[in-house]
C-alpha positions as CSV (number, residue, x, y, z in Angstrom):
1,M,-3.5,-30.3,-19.3
2,V,-1.6,-27.8,-16.9
3,S,-4.1,-26.6,-14.4
4,K,-4.4,-22.8,-13.6
5,I,-3.4,-21.0,-10.3
6,R,-6.4,-19.7,-8.6
7,A,-5.6,-16.2,-7.4
8,A,-7.8,-14.6,-5.4
9,V,-7.6,-10.5,-5.7
10,F,-8.4,-8.9,-2.6
11,F,-9.2,-4.9,-3.2
12,G,-11.7,-2.3,-1.2
13,G,-11.4,-2.3,2.6
14,P,-12.2,0.5,5.7
15,S,-9.9,2.6,4.5
16,V,-10.5,6.4,3.3
17,E,-9.0,5.0,0.2
18,H,-11.6,2.2,-0.7
19,E,-12.2,3.8,-4.1
20,V,-8.8,4.1,-5.2
21,S,-8.1,0.4,-4.1
22,V,-11.2,-0.9,-6.4
23,I,-10.2,1.0,-9.4
24,T,-6.6,-0.4,-9.1
25,A,-7.8,-4.4,-8.5
26,M,-9.9,-3.5,-11.7
27,Q,-7.0,-2.7,-13.6
28,A,-4.9,-5.6,-12.2
29,I,-7.8,-8.2,-12.6
30,Q,-7.8,-7.0,-16.7
31,A,-4.0,-7.5,-16.8
32,L,-4.0,-11.1,-15.3
33,N,-3.3,-13.3,-17.8
34,K,-6.8,-15.5,-18.2
35,D,-5.1,-18.5,-19.5
36,R,-2.5,-18.7,-16.7
37,Y,-4.6,-17.7,-13.6
38,E,-8.3,-18.2,-12.7
39,V,-9.4,-14.8,-11.4
40,I,-11.4,-14.8,-8.1
41,P,-12.4,-11.2,-7.4
42,V,-12.9,-10.5,-3.4
43,Y,-14.6,-7.2,-2.7
44,T,-13.9,-5.6,1.1
45,T,-17.2,-3.4,1.9
46,K,-16.1,-0.7,4.4
47,S,-17.2,-2.6,7.2
48,G,-14.9,-5.1,6.4
49,E,-17.2,-8.0,5.0
50,W,-15.9,-10.3,1.7
51,Y,-17.8,-10.8,-1.2
52,T,-17.1,-12.7,-4.5
53,G,-18.8,-12.8,-7.7
54,A,-17.6,-12.9,-11.4
55,H,-19.2,-9.2,-11.8
56,L,-17.5,-8.0,-8.9
57,A,-14.6,-8.1,-11.8
58,Q,-15.9,-5.0,-13.5
59,L,-15.9,-1.5,-12.8
60,E,-19.1,-1.2,-13.8
61,S,-20.5,-2.9,-10.9
62,Y,-19.8,-0.1,-8.2
63,R,-21.4,2.1,-9.6
64,N,-24.4,0.9,-7.4
65,I,-22.6,-1.4,-4.7
66,P,-26.0,-2.5,-2.9
67,E,-27.4,-3.7,-6.1
68,A,-24.1,-5.3,-7.0
69,L,-23.8,-6.8,-3.8
70,K,-27.4,-8.6,-3.7
71,T,-26.1,-11.1,-6.6
72,A,-23.2,-11.8,-5.0
73,H,-21.5,-14.6,-2.4
74,K,-20.5,-13.4,0.9
75,V,-17.3,-15.9,1.9
76,A,-14.5,-16.4,4.6
77,L,-10.8,-18.1,4.2
78,R,-10.3,-21.4,5.9
79,K,-7.8,-23.5,5.8
80,E,-8.8,-27.5,4.9
81,G,-5.3,-29.9,5.1
82,S,-3.3,-28.2,3.0
83,E,-5.4,-26.5,0.9
84,V,-6.7,-22.8,1.4
85,Q,-10.3,-22.4,0.7
86,L,-12.8,-19.4,-0.1
87,V,-16.4,-20.9,1.5
88,L,-19.7,-19.4,1.9
89,A,-19.8,-17.2,5.1
90,D,-23.4,-18.4,5.4
91,R,-23.0,-21.6,5.4
92,K,-25.8,-24.3,3.8
93,R,-27.0,-27.0,6.0
94,F,-26.5,-29.4,2.6
95,G,-24.4,-29.2,0.0
96,S,-20.9,-28.1,-0.5
97,N,-19.8,-24.6,1.2
98,V,-16.7,-24.1,-0.8
99,V,-16.8,-21.6,-3.6
100,S,-13.1,-22.1,-4.8
101,G,-9.6,-23.0,-3.6
102,V,-7.4,-20.4,-3.4
103,D,-3.6,-21.0,-4.5
104,V,-2.4,-17.6,-4.0
105,A,-3.9,-13.9,-2.7
106,L,-3.1,-10.4,-4.1
107,P,-4.1,-7.6,-1.5
108,I,-4.5,-4.7,-3.5
109,Y,-5.5,-2.3,-0.8
110,H,-4.9,1.1,-0.2
111,G,-4.5,2.5,3.0
112,T,-5.4,1.6,6.6
113,G,-6.8,-2.4,6.9
114,G,-5.5,-3.9,4.3
115,E,-1.6,-2.4,3.0
116,D,-0.5,-2.0,6.7
117,G,-0.1,-5.3,7.6
118,V,-3.6,-6.6,8.6
119,M,-4.3,-8.7,5.7
120,Q,-1.0,-10.0,5.4
121,A,-0.7,-11.1,8.8
122,H,-4.2,-13.0,8.0
123,F,-3.0,-14.6,5.0
124,E,0.7,-15.6,7.0
125,R,-1.6,-17.3,9.5
126,L,-3.3,-19.4,6.5
127,G,0.3,-20.4,4.9
128,L,-1.2,-18.3,1.6
129,P,1.2,-17.2,-0.5
130,Y,0.4,-13.4,-1.1
131,T,2.0,-10.6,-3.2
132,G,3.3,-7.6,-1.7
133,P,5.3,-6.6,1.4
134,D,5.0,-9.2,4.1
135,V,3.5,-8.1,7.6
136,T,6.6,-6.2,9.3
137,S,7.2,-4.2,6.1
138,S,3.7,-3.6,5.5
139,A,3.3,-2.2,8.7
140,I,6.6,0.2,8.6
141,G,5.5,1.4,4.9
142,M,2.3,2.8,6.1
143,D,3.7,4.6,9.0
144,K,5.4,7.5,7.5
145,W,7.3,8.1,10.3
146,A,8.7,4.6,11.2
147,A,9.5,4.4,7.3
148,K,11.4,7.5,7.7
149,A,13.2,6.2,10.5
150,M,14.4,3.1,8.7
151,F,15.5,5.4,5.8
152,K,17.8,7.2,7.9
153,I,19.1,3.9,9.3
154,H,20.1,3.1,5.7
155,G,21.4,6.4,4.5
156,V,18.2,7.4,2.2
157,P,18.0,11.3,3.0
158,C,14.6,12.7,4.2
159,V,13.6,15.9,5.3
160,D,13.6,16.8,9.6
161,G,9.9,16.8,11.1
162,V,7.9,15.9,13.9
163,K,5.3,13.6,15.0
164,V,2.1,15.0,16.8
165,T,-0.4,13.2,18.7
166,Q,-4.3,13.7,18.5
167,S,-3.6,14.0,22.3
168,Q,-0.6,16.2,22.2
169,Y,-2.6,18.5,20.0
170,F,-6.0,18.9,21.5
171,T,-4.4,19.2,25.1
172,D,-3.0,22.5,24.2
173,P,-3.3,23.2,20.5
174,E,-1.5,26.8,20.7
175,E,1.3,25.3,22.2
176,T,1.8,22.3,20.1
177,A,1.4,24.9,16.7
178,A,4.2,26.9,18.6
179,A,6.5,23.8,18.5
180,I,6.0,23.0,14.9
181,E,6.9,26.5,14.3
182,R,10.3,26.6,16.1
183,T,11.3,23.0,14.7
184,V,10.1,22.8,11.8
185,G,9.4,26.5,10.6
186,Y,6.9,27.8,7.7
187,P,6.6,26.5,5.1
188,A,5.1,23.2,6.8
189,I,3.6,20.4,5.7
190,I,0.9,18.5,7.4
191,K,0.0,15.0,6.7
192,P,-1.6,11.9,8.3
193,Y,1.2,9.7,9.2
194,N,-0.9,6.3,7.8
195,L,-2.5,7.3,5.0
196,G,-1.8,7.9,1.1
197,S,-3.5,9.4,-1.7
198,S,-2.9,12.7,-0.3
199,V,-5.5,12.5,1.8
200,G,-5.3,15.0,4.5
201,I,-2.3,16.9,3.6
202,H,-1.8,20.5,3.8
203,K,0.8,23.0,3.1
204,C,0.6,25.9,6.0
205,R,2.6,29.3,5.6
206,D,1.3,30.7,9.2
207,R,-0.4,29.7,12.2
208,A,-4.0,30.1,11.1
209,S,-3.4,27.5,8.1
210,L,-1.3,25.2,10.3
211,L,-4.2,24.5,13.0
212,E,-6.4,24.4,10.3
213,G,-4.1,21.8,8.7
214,L,-4.1,20.3,11.5
215,E,-7.7,19.6,12.8
216,D,-8.3,18.5,9.3
217,A,-5.7,15.8,9.5
218,F,-6.5,14.6,12.8
219,L,-10.2,13.7,11.6
220,Y,-8.1,11.1,9.2
221,S,-5.3,9.9,11.8
222,R,-4.7,9.6,15.2
223,A,-1.3,11.2,15.0
224,V,0.1,13.4,12.4
225,L,3.8,14.2,10.7
226,A,4.7,18.0,10.7
227,E,7.8,18.1,8.2
228,R,9.7,21.0,6.7
229,A,8.7,22.1,2.9
230,V,10.9,21.5,-0.2
231,Q,11.5,25.1,-1.6
232,N,11.8,24.9,-5.2
233,L,10.0,21.7,-5.3
234,R,9.8,18.9,-8.4
235,E,8.4,15.7,-7.1
236,I,9.9,12.8,-8.2
237,N,8.5,9.1,-8.4
238,C,10.1,5.8,-8.9
239,A,9.1,2.2,-8.6
240,V,11.0,-0.8,-7.4
241,L,10.5,-4.6,-8.2
242,G,11.7,-7.6,-6.3
243,D,12.8,-8.5,-3.1
244,D,15.8,-9.0,-0.3
245,E,18.1,-10.9,-3.3
246,E,16.6,-9.1,-6.6
247,A,15.4,-5.5,-7.0
248,R,15.4,-2.9,-10.1
249,A,14.1,0.0,-10.8
250,S,11.8,1.8,-13.1
251,V,12.2,4.9,-15.5
252,C,11.5,8.4,-13.0
253,E,8.5,10.1,-13.5
254,E,8.0,13.9,-12.3
255,P,4.1,14.1,-11.7
256,L,2.7,17.9,-13.3
257,N,0.0,19.3,-10.7
258,A,-2.0,21.9,-10.3
259,T,-0.8,23.2,-6.6
260,D,2.1,23.5,-5.3
261,I,1.6,19.7,-3.1
262,L,-0.2,16.7,-5.3
263,T,-3.7,16.6,-3.8
264,Y,-6.3,13.7,-4.0
265,A,-8.1,15.8,-6.7
266,D,-4.6,16.0,-9.0
267,K,-3.9,12.4,-8.8
268,Y,-7.5,10.6,-9.2
269,Q,-9.7,13.8,-10.7
270,S,-7.3,15.4,-13.1
271,G,-8.5,13.5,-16.2
272,G,-5.0,13.2,-17.6
273,K,-5.0,17.2,-18.8
274,G,-1.3,18.1,-20.0
275,G,0.0,14.8,-19.2
276,K,2.6,12.5,-21.7
277,T,1.6,9.2,-21.1
278,G,-1.5,9.6,-23.1
279,A,-4.0,8.9,-20.3
280,K,-7.8,8.7,-20.9
281,T,-9.6,11.9,-20.1
282,D,-11.8,9.8,-17.9
283,G,-10.5,11.1,-14.2
284,G,-11.0,8.4,-11.6
285,S,-11.6,5.5,-13.5
286,Q,-7.8,5.7,-15.1
287,G,-6.8,5.9,-11.3
288,M,-3.0,7.1,-10.9
289,Q,-2.9,6.3,-14.2
290,S,-5.1,9.8,-15.2
291,L,-2.6,11.9,-13.6
292,A,-0.8,14.5,-15.5
293,R,3.1,13.3,-15.5
294,V,5.9,13.2,-17.8
295,V,7.5,9.6,-18.1
296,P,10.7,9.5,-18.4
297,A,11.2,12.5,-16.2
298,D,12.9,15.4,-17.4
299,L,16.2,14.6,-15.3
300,S,20.1,14.5,-16.0
301,P,21.1,10.8,-16.3
302,E,23.5,11.4,-12.8
303,M,20.0,12.7,-11.3
304,T,17.7,9.6,-12.9
305,E,21.0,7.4,-11.6
306,R,20.6,8.5,-7.8
307,V,17.0,8.7,-7.6
308,Q,16.5,5.2,-8.8
309,K,19.9,4.0,-6.4
310,L,18.0,5.7,-3.6
311,A,14.4,4.0,-4.5
312,I,16.2,0.8,-4.2
313,D,17.9,1.7,-1.2
314,A,14.5,2.5,0.5
315,F,12.8,-0.6,-0.8
316,R,15.4,-2.5,1.3
317,A,15.5,-0.5,3.9
318,V,11.7,-1.4,5.0
319,G,12.2,-4.9,4.0
320,A,9.8,-4.7,0.7
321,C,8.8,-7.6,-1.9
322,G,7.0,-7.0,-4.9
323,C,6.0,-3.6,-6.5
324,S,6.9,-0.5,-4.6
325,R,6.5,3.1,-5.6
326,I,9.1,5.7,-3.5
327,D,8.1,9.5,-3.8
328,F,11.1,12.0,-3.8
329,L,11.2,15.6,-3.0
330,L,14.0,17.5,-5.1
331,D,15.1,20.8,-4.9
332,S,15.9,22.4,-8.6
333,E,17.9,25.3,-7.2
334,T,20.3,23.3,-4.7
335,G,19.8,19.5,-6.3
336,E,18.9,18.3,-3.0
337,L,17.2,15.2,-2.9
338,F,14.7,13.8,-0.3
339,A,12.8,10.3,0.0
340,N,9.4,11.6,0.9
341,E,7.4,8.1,1.6
342,I,7.1,4.2,0.1
343,N,3.9,3.2,-1.1
344,T,3.8,-0.6,-0.4
345,I,1.1,-1.0,-2.7
346,P,0.8,2.0,-5.4
347,G,-1.8,3.4,-7.5
348,S,-2.3,1.6,-10.1
349,L,0.6,-0.5,-8.7
350,A,3.0,1.5,-10.7
351,F,2.3,-0.3,-14.1
352,Y,2.2,3.1,-16.4
353,L,6.4,3.1,-15.1
354,W,6.9,-0.2,-15.7
355,E,5.6,0.0,-19.2
356,K,8.0,2.9,-20.0
357,S,10.7,0.0,-18.7
358,G,9.7,-2.2,-20.7
359,L,7.5,-4.7,-18.9
360,D,3.9,-4.7,-19.9
361,F,1.1,-4.9,-17.0
362,T,0.6,-8.6,-17.6
363,G,4.1,-9.0,-17.3
364,L,4.4,-7.2,-13.9
365,M,1.4,-9.3,-12.3
366,D,3.5,-12.3,-13.8
367,E,6.9,-11.2,-11.7
368,M,4.5,-9.9,-8.5
369,I,2.9,-13.3,-8.0
370,R,6.4,-15.3,-8.6
371,L,8.0,-13.2,-6.0
372,A,5.1,-14.3,-3.9
373,L,5.0,-18.1,-4.3
374,K,9.3,-17.7,-4.2
375,R,8.8,-16.8,-1.0
376,Q,5.9,-19.1,0.5
377,R,9.0,-21.3,-0.8
378,Q,11.9,-19.9,0.9
379,Q,9.7,-19.9,4.3
380,G,8.5,-23.6,3.9
381,L,12.4,-24.3,4.5
382,L,12.4,-22.7,7.5
383,H,12.1,-24.8,10.9
384,T,9.2,-23.9,13.4
385,S,9.6,-26.8,15.7
386,F,12.2,-28.4,17.4
387,E,12.4,-31.6,19.0
388,T,11.7,-31.1,22.7
389,N,10.1,-33.0,25.8
390,L,9.0,-29.6,27.7
391,L,5.3,-30.3,27.9
392,Q,5.6,-33.4,29.3
393,S,8.2,-32.2,32.5
394,A,6.0,-29.1,32.5
395,R,4.9,-27.6,35.9
396,I,2.2,-24.5,36.7
397,G,3.4,-22.9,39.9
398,G,0.6,-21.5,42.1
399,A,-2.3,-23.5,44.2
400,K,-5.5,-25.3,43.3
401,N,-7.9,-26.2,46.2
402,G,-4.9,-25.6,48.8
403,K,-2.8,-27.5,47.0
404,K,0.1,-26.7,44.9
405,V,0.1,-27.6,41.2
């Protein structure tokens, strides 16, 4: 009998997108093939503590989180020989402290503290395979300014903009606003440089709304981007699945939002009204699936092909792996197309785009885990040391007790 792959799903975390992460993780856990995987839910509190327990794989447990944690186990990861283990954080004096071994980690975080390379670095240190992008590409993808720079280097078009720090703004708010007016103009889009889910995003049409937008965005991030707003806007999204050797694009989607930019409420509290995906009407519990959208997007074959090609180019520009969603801004009058951002761990893992592309959610999860194990095998072929006797002859300069060492 072939043993199951022990797949630990990590989610939650210290981010304003905490709740969205929980929803995406519950969707992913439900989609994992239980005949192939032993699924271990690992919930991360907003203060960064890890808990596990079978009931934490159920969305209903998060209606009352303090109550759910009373019957959960507080845990940590450790390396024991060649195996990574999930162990009790509060060690027992007698008996085993091992909760389970872990073969692969599935970080399903949104936002800072999990999608930005922090958790990926922890898994790297332990030698634990994990789904999604590596440390560097996670950090680049989370930093919208850095991602735009990589897009431009690789020929992916982006809208013009500037980055503004908290210190710049609060030193002289009026001059900062004036500088944005000179370089970006109106209407301008203000958004935190390292968040997703449309948190802290504003469309500003004058000085008053610009200052208001900056004040709000700085509540969530130490730096913000000010970008030129695309006129006659259509938002077009496309997912990419693969790595640097193999990558394919999904069908495109067009979100149908009630405002001229997608808000957090549009994405997660829309209840699916008006969409063409058959989303249920329970709003946030459906995650990104509940957003009203057209899938496939009503685009010409030529524009669809262009979006898909640029999505793969953007995916490779940041060195992504697994499943990412690239969001585009299309001027419906001029036909200009701009990459807006890459979501390296997209809401609902963009499964609804892959379903329309012929790959069901279970197959998507299988593919993400396959890519994680493939990357681990490739890393195992790299040399991490070479023969040297440096320590045998090393000397440290300086003095000890008046004598040279």
